[in-house]
C-alpha angles and dihedrals in degrees: 000000000000091000089051093053090046093054090047091053092048090051092051091049091051091050091050092049094048090050091050092049092050092049092050092047092051093048091049092050092049091050091050090051092050092050095047095041125093127248095276092052092047089054089051093053090046091052091052092052093047129071126257095266095048089045093055093047092051090049091051092048092049093049093047094055110099119231121258096252090054091053090049093053091047091054092049092049090050093052092047091053089049092053092044090053091054094047098042096077090057096053095085091047091052092046090051093050092045093051101040110020120021138356142156131246138180112233109219132185133038102268094101099045129166092021090055132020094013090155092066141285095284091062120073122201121222114232132188114232123214103207096168094065091048092052088053091047090237095149119135133197114284096025122127115241138182113226140163117263112255088218098046119025091198092059124086122210130199110209142152120245110241103167135025126205110298095024124123113224130188111217121233090255102087092207092058121093123244118275126224110219106228126225114287094016138099137203114234132184140174121244091234102064092186094060104029131102105197143127090320086071106031101022129229115347130214114267088226089073090069111109102175146345118240109232105164141026110220101177137080095034092214088062099032117132145096117319104227131201120263116190124211121257121269091252089060098040098053097173126022118204121224095260137087102201138029089251089054092050090047092049091057091057094041102213110061095076128078114256093255092057098044114108116242114268117230118210 
């Protein structure tokens, strides 16, 4: 009887030990799987160990979290809005300066070679435009100006001023007679007489068509510098009026200038 009870106790102990070993082995395997698994699998194991309420809350939190690329785009949009807010107050200032004071323009075509585009027709030089002087009509003989074409208002021309109001100019065609530049007009020509359509074709143009005076060449850097005035020869400029600028010529006639540019009359 005693031997039977002893064998029964040994069998029960063996069964308990084997169950304990299997439990520890399963827990170790599960912990290894959790450590080696990715984020999604770890969330799955955590949901299995939690109750139904905790499991639903974790799923909702996981689904509500935005992806990393969305957070990156949100950060970039926020920074762009901050920079736009800093730049926006300066836009009216820049527009005013560009319209009334200074601006930049690419000079195209061959009419002003070799002063501009000396590298070829496919290369355009960058020029700095002085719009303030043009608005004040402070343009002298020999200076380069940008003006609207008298034949096409949508076309911009880059020419050199040869004659001011009151001057007498002999056209490039030697057989043509000299031309008297009327009041409020100027005589313009391109430096490249073989590829320029200028006053030799359409005559003197109104000074009101002048948009700006070119004062500086910014590009290419090897040719950058001030664009100086170059007056015509004496055989071309037959008679030179007693004025140095368009404003001076208009002041002599008293009537071609706007009221705010007219000199004060003394009684």
